[in-house]
PDB file as gemmi writes it, atoms N, CA and C in Angstrom:
CRYST1    1.000    1.000    1.000  90.00  90.00  90.00 P 1                      
ATOM      1  N   UNK A   1     -70.549  55.204  46.050  1.00  0.00           N  
ATOM      2  CA  UNK A   1     -69.754  56.403  45.765  1.00  0.00           C  
ATOM      3  C   UNK A   1     -69.362  57.086  47.069  1.00  0.00           C  
ATOM      4  N   UNK A   2     -68.172  57.621  47.063  1.00  0.00           N  
ATOM      5  CA  UNK A   2     -67.738  58.382  48.221  1.00  0.00           C  
ATOM      6  C   UNK A   2     -68.276  59.798  48.121  1.00  0.00           C  
ATOM      7  N   UNK A   3     -68.220  60.519  49.225  1.00  0.00           N  
ATOM      8  CA  UNK A   3     -68.650  61.919  49.218  1.00  0.00           C  
ATOM      9  C   UNK A   3     -67.823  62.735  48.234  1.00  0.00           C  
ATOM     10  N   UNK A   4     -66.524  62.453  48.154  1.00  0.00           N  
ATOM     11  CA  UNK A   4     -65.648  63.204  47.248  1.00  0.00           C  
ATOM     12  C   UNK A   4     -66.055  62.975  45.794  1.00  0.00           C  
ATOM     13  N   UNK A   5     -66.393  61.748  45.444  1.00  0.00           N  
ATOM     14  CA  UNK A   5     -66.826  61.455  44.075  1.00  0.00           C  
ATOM     15  C   UNK A   5     -68.124  62.184  43.753  1.00  0.00           C  
ATOM     16  N   UNK A   6     -69.047  62.183  44.696  1.00  0.00           N  
ATOM     17  CA  UNK A   6     -70.324  62.865  44.488  1.00  0.00           C  
ATOM     18  C   UNK A   6     -70.117  64.369  44.340  1.00  0.00           C  
ATOM     19  N   UNK A   7     -69.237  64.940  45.163  1.00  0.00           N  
ATOM     20  CA  UNK A   7     -68.943  66.373  45.068  1.00  0.00           C  
ATOM     21  C   UNK A   7     -68.318  66.714  43.717  1.00  0.00           C  
ATOM     22  N   UNK A   8     -67.428  65.865  43.238  1.00  0.00           N  
ATOM     23  CA  UNK A   8     -66.789  66.091  41.942  1.00  0.00           C  
ATOM     24  C   UNK A   8     -67.821  66.052  40.817  1.00  0.00           C  
ATOM     25  N   UNK A   9     -68.733  65.092  40.873  1.00  0.00           N  
ATOM     26  CA  UNK A   9     -69.787  65.004  39.855  1.00  0.00           C  
ATOM     27  C   UNK A   9     -70.676  66.244  39.879  1.00  0.00           C  
ATOM     28  N   UNK A  10     -71.014  66.722  41.061  1.00  0.00           N  
ATOM     29  CA  UNK A  10     -71.854  67.917  41.176  1.00  0.00           C  
ATOM     30  C   UNK A  10     -71.126  69.142  40.635  1.00  0.00           C  
ATOM     31  N   UNK A  11     -69.837  69.262  40.932  1.00  0.00           N  
ATOM     32  CA  UNK A  11     -69.054  70.392  40.419  1.00  0.00           C  
ATOM     33  C   UNK A  11     -68.987  70.335  38.897  1.00  0.00           C  
ATOM     34  N   UNK A  12     -68.804  69.137  38.354  1.00  0.00           N  
ATOM     35  CA  UNK A  12     -68.745  68.986  36.901  1.00  0.00           C  
ATOM     36  C   UNK A  12     -70.052  69.434  36.260  1.00  0.00           C  
ATOM     37  N   UNK A  13     -71.173  69.074  36.875  1.00  0.00           N  
ATOM     38  CA  UNK A  13     -72.481  69.472  36.339  1.00  0.00           C  
ATOM     39  C   UNK A  13     -72.614  70.989  36.279  1.00  0.00           C  
ATOM     40  N   UNK A  14     -72.056  71.678  37.264  1.00  0.00           N  
ATOM     41  CA  UNK A  14     -72.099  73.144  37.272  1.00  0.00           C  
ATOM     42  C   UNK A  14     -71.301  73.688  36.091  1.00  0.00           C  
ATOM     43  N   UNK A  15     -70.147  73.103  35.813  1.00  0.00           N  
ATOM     44  CA  UNK A  15     -69.294  73.573  34.725  1.00  0.00           C  
ATOM     45  C   UNK A  15     -69.859  73.196  33.354  1.00  0.00           C  
ATOM     46  N   UNK A  16     -70.499  72.052  33.266  1.00  0.00           N  
ATOM     47  CA  UNK A  16     -71.025  71.528  32.003  1.00  0.00           C  
ATOM     48  C   UNK A  16     -72.410  72.134  31.749  1.00  0.00           C  
ATOM     49  N   UNK A  17     -72.418  73.386  31.307  1.00  0.00           N  
ATOM     50  CA  UNK A  17     -73.659  74.157  31.180  1.00  0.00           C  
ATOM     51  C   UNK A  17     -74.700  73.499  30.283  1.00  0.00           C  
ATOM     52  N   UNK A  18     -74.285  72.890  29.176  1.00  0.00           N  
ATOM     53  CA  UNK A  18     -75.263  72.287  28.269  1.00  0.00           C  
ATOM     54  C   UNK A  18     -75.528  70.814  28.585  1.00  0.00           C  
ATOM     55  N   UNK A  19     -74.924  70.322  29.679  1.00  0.00           N  
ATOM     56  CA  UNK A  19     -75.157  68.961  30.176  1.00  0.00           C  
ATOM     57  C   UNK A  19     -74.912  67.883  29.112  1.00  0.00           C  
ATOM     58  N   UNK A  20     -73.852  68.078  28.312  1.00  0.00           N  
ATOM     59  CA  UNK A  20     -73.539  67.089  27.278  1.00  0.00           C  
ATOM     60  C   UNK A  20     -72.460  66.100  27.721  1.00  0.00           C  
ATOM     61  N   UNK A  21     -71.981  66.243  28.952  1.00  0.00           N  
ATOM     62  CA  UNK A  21     -70.966  65.330  29.459  1.00  0.00           C  
ATOM     63  C   UNK A  21     -69.545  65.791  29.238  1.00  0.00           C  
ATOM     64  N   UNK A  22     -69.386  66.959  28.632  1.00  0.00           N  
ATOM     65  CA  UNK A  22     -68.063  67.517  28.357  1.00  0.00           C  
ATOM     66  C   UNK A  22     -68.032  68.976  28.783  1.00  0.00           C  
ATOM     67  N   UNK A  23     -66.848  69.468  29.082  1.00  0.00           N  
ATOM     68  CA  UNK A  23     -66.670  70.890  29.375  1.00  0.00           C  
ATOM     69  C   UNK A  23     -65.955  71.503  28.180  1.00  0.00           C  
ATOM     70  N   UNK A  24     -66.645  72.389  27.475  1.00  0.00           N  
ATOM     71  CA  UNK A  24     -66.074  73.024  26.284  1.00  0.00           C  
ATOM     72  C   UNK A  24     -65.127  74.149  26.685  1.00  0.00           C  
ATOM     73  N   UNK A  25     -64.387  74.642  25.711  1.00  0.00           N  
ATOM     74  CA  UNK A  25     -63.496  75.777  25.962  1.00  0.00           C  
ATOM     75  C   UNK A  25     -64.299  76.973  26.449  1.00  0.00           C  
ATOM     76  N   UNK A  26     -65.464  77.213  25.856  1.00  0.00           N  
ATOM     77  CA  UNK A  26     -66.290  78.342  26.287  1.00  0.00           C  
ATOM     78  C   UNK A  26     -66.802  78.157  27.704  1.00  0.00           C  
ATOM     79  N   UNK A  27     -67.208  76.934  28.050  1.00  0.00           N  
ATOM     80  CA  UNK A  27     -67.669  76.662  29.409  1.00  0.00           C  
ATOM     81  C   UNK A  27     -66.525  76.840  30.400  1.00  0.00           C  
ATOM     82  N   UNK A  28     -65.344  76.352  30.050  1.00  0.00           N  
ATOM     83  CA  UNK A  28     -64.175  76.507  30.911  1.00  0.00           C  
ATOM     84  C   UNK A  28     -63.835  77.979  31.096  1.00  0.00           C  
ATOM     85  N   UNK A  29     -63.853  78.733  30.017  1.00  0.00           N  
ATOM     86  CA  UNK A  29     -63.562  80.166  30.078  1.00  0.00           C  
ATOM     87  C   UNK A  29     -64.559  80.867  31.008  1.00  0.00           C  
ATOM     88  N   UNK A  30     -65.846  80.532  30.879  1.00  0.00           N  
ATOM     89  CA  UNK A  30     -66.892  81.130  31.706  1.00  0.00           C  
ATOM     90  C   UNK A  30     -66.650  80.830  33.190  1.00  0.00           C  
ATOM     91  N   UNK A  31     -66.331  79.581  33.492  1.00  0.00           N  
ATOM     92  CA  UNK A  31     -66.061  79.188  34.876  1.00  0.00           C  
ATOM     93  C   UNK A  31     -64.860  79.950  35.422  1.00  0.00           C  
ATOM     94  N   UNK A  32     -63.788  80.012  34.650  1.00  0.00           N  
ATOM     95  CA  UNK A  32     -62.573  80.675  35.124  1.00  0.00           C  
ATOM     96  C   UNK A  32     -62.806  82.165  35.343  1.00  0.00           C  
ATOM     97  N   UNK A  33     -63.572  82.806  34.470  1.00  0.00           N  
ATOM     98  CA  UNK A  33     -63.891  84.226  34.658  1.00  0.00           C  
ATOM     99  C   UNK A  33     -64.684  84.406  35.941  1.00  0.00           C  
ATOM    100  N   UNK A  34     -65.645  83.511  36.188  1.00  0.00           N  
ATOM    101  CA  UNK A  34     -66.436  83.602  37.415  1.00  0.00           C  
ATOM    102  C   UNK A  34     -65.584  83.388  38.660  1.00  0.00           C  
ATOM    103  N   UNK A  35     -64.486  82.670  38.516  1.00  0.00           N  
ATOM    104  CA  UNK A  35     -63.563  82.465  39.634  1.00  0.00           C  
ATOM    105  C   UNK A  35     -62.541  83.593  39.747  1.00  0.00           C  
ATOM    106  N   UNK A  36     -62.653  84.581  38.857  1.00  0.00           N  
ATOM    107  CA  UNK A  36     -61.750  85.725  38.912  1.00  0.00           C  
ATOM    108  C   UNK A  36     -60.503  85.582  38.074  1.00  0.00           C  
ATOM    109  N   UNK A  37     -60.434  84.525  37.275  1.00  0.00           N  
ATOM    110  CA  UNK A  37     -59.270  84.292  36.420  1.00  0.00           C  
ATOM    111  C   UNK A  37     -59.563  84.804  35.018  1.00  0.00           C  
ATOM    112  N   UNK A  38     -58.787  85.736  34.559  1.00  0.00           N  
ATOM    113  CA  UNK A  38     -58.928  86.238  33.197  1.00  0.00           C  
ATOM    114  C   UNK A  38     -57.892  85.519  32.334  1.00  0.00           C  
ATOM    115  N   UNK A  39     -58.354  84.593  31.519  1.00  0.00           N  
ATOM    116  CA  UNK A  39     -57.450  83.801  30.695  1.00  0.00           C  
ATOM    117  C   UNK A  39     -57.545  84.223  29.237  1.00  0.00           C  
ATOM    118  N   UNK A  40     -56.418  84.142  28.556  1.00  0.00           N  
ATOM    119  CA  UNK A  40     -56.424  84.367  27.111  1.00  0.00           C  
ATOM    120  C   UNK A  40     -56.986  83.121  26.430  1.00  0.00           C  
ATOM    121  N   UNK A  41     -57.358  83.252  25.168  1.00  0.00           N  
ATOM    122  CA  UNK A  41     -57.823  82.095  24.404  1.00  0.00           C  
ATOM    123  C   UNK A  41     -56.756  81.008  24.377  1.00  0.00           C  
ATOM    124  N   UNK A  42     -55.505  81.427  24.264  1.00  0.00           N  
ATOM    125  CA  UNK A  42     -54.401  80.466  24.218  1.00  0.00           C  
ATOM    126  C   UNK A  42     -54.293  79.695  25.532  1.00  0.00           C  
ATOM    127  N   UNK A  43     -54.472  80.381  26.658  1.00  0.00           N  
ATOM    128  CA  UNK A  43     -54.401  79.713  27.958  1.00  0.00           C  
ATOM    129  C   UNK A  43     -55.536  78.706  28.122  1.00  0.00           C  
ATOM    130  N   UNK A  44     -56.732  79.075  27.682  1.00  0.00           N  
ATOM    131  CA  UNK A  44     -57.865  78.151  27.757  1.00  0.00           C  
ATOM    132  C   UNK A  44     -57.602  76.933  26.879  1.00  0.00           C  
ATOM    133  N   UNK A  45     -57.137  77.160  25.660  1.00  0.00           N  
ATOM    134  CA  UNK A  45     -56.844  76.044  24.756  1.00  0.00           C  
ATOM    135  C   UNK A  45     -55.767  75.136  25.338  1.00  0.00           C  
ATOM    136  N   UNK A  46     -54.766  75.713  25.989  1.00  0.00           N  
ATOM    137  CA  UNK A  46     -53.706  74.912  26.607  1.00  0.00           C  
ATOM    138  C   UNK A  46     -54.272  74.051  27.733  1.00  0.00           C  
ATOM    139  N   UNK A  47     -55.170  74.616  28.537  1.00  0.00           N  
ATOM    140  CA  UNK A  47     -55.799  73.840  29.610  1.00  0.00           C  
ATOM    141  C   UNK A  47     -56.585  72.667  29.031  1.00  0.00           C  
ATOM    142  N   UNK A  48     -57.313  72.920  27.946  1.00  0.00           N  
ATOM    143  CA  UNK A  48     -58.089  71.858  27.305  1.00  0.00           C  
ATOM    144  C   UNK A  48     -57.151  70.770  26.772  1.00  0.00           C  
ATOM    145  N   UNK A  49     -56.071  71.172  26.109  1.00  0.00           N  
ATOM    146  CA  UNK A  49     -55.116  70.195  25.562  1.00  0.00           C  
ATOM    147  C   UNK A  49     -54.520  69.332  26.661  1.00  0.00           C  
ATOM    148  N   UNK A  50     -54.186  69.942  27.796  1.00  0.00           N  
ATOM    149  CA  UNK A  50     -53.579  69.192  28.893  1.00  0.00           C  
ATOM    150  C   UNK A  50     -54.563  68.198  29.503  1.00  0.00           C  
ATOM    151  N   UNK A  51     -55.850  68.530  29.488  1.00  0.00           N  
ATOM    152  CA  UNK A  51     -56.858  67.648  30.075  1.00  0.00           C  
ATOM    153  C   UNK A  51     -57.395  66.622  29.080  1.00  0.00           C  
ATOM    154  N   UNK A  52     -57.207  66.858  27.794  1.00  0.00           N  
ATOM    155  CA  UNK A  52     -57.742  66.000  26.732  1.00  0.00           C  
ATOM    156  C   UNK A  52     -56.759  64.868  26.458  1.00  0.00           C  
ATOM    157  N   UNK A  53     -56.822  63.843  27.282  1.00  0.00           N  
ATOM    158  CA  UNK A  53     -55.814  62.793  27.243  1.00  0.00           C  
ATOM    159  C   UNK A  53     -55.819  61.976  25.960  1.00  0.00           C  
ATOM    160  N   UNK A  54     -56.988  61.794  25.343  1.00  0.00           N  
ATOM    161  CA  UNK A  54     -57.021  60.982  24.127  1.00  0.00           C  
ATOM    162  C   UNK A  54     -57.035  61.810  22.845  1.00  0.00           C  
ATOM    163  N   UNK A  55     -56.989  63.135  22.983  1.00  0.00           N  
ATOM    164  CA  UNK A  55     -56.868  64.008  21.826  1.00  0.00           C  
ATOM    165  C   UNK A  55     -58.111  64.124  20.967  1.00  0.00           C  
ATOM    166  N   UNK A  56     -59.286  63.786  21.527  1.00  0.00           N  
ATOM    167  CA  UNK A  56     -60.504  63.850  20.716  1.00  0.00           C  
ATOM    168  C   UNK A  56     -61.211  65.202  20.789  1.00  0.00           C  
ATOM    169  N   UNK A  57     -60.630  66.133  21.519  1.00  0.00           N  
ATOM    170  CA  UNK A  57     -61.218  67.465  21.610  1.00  0.00           C  
ATOM    171  C   UNK A  57     -62.337  67.569  22.622  1.00  0.00           C  
ATOM    172  N   UNK A  58     -62.567  66.514  23.366  1.00  0.00           N  
ATOM    173  CA  UNK A  58     -63.632  66.513  24.372  1.00  0.00           C  
ATOM    174  C   UNK A  58     -63.095  66.039  25.698  1.00  0.00           C  
TER     175      UNK A  58                                                      
END                                                                             
């Protein structure tokens, strides 16, 4: 693994609070608020839809 891959995995672990391998809408919202971004529910859902390439909701 490259350093960049390892850093990405570590960042994902921080976002994935329940360590289930997925970042939920609530986890994403929490991360964005901590980064100073106040998103509406619609904006969070749109981000999830754009990242959910296979449409399984995860």
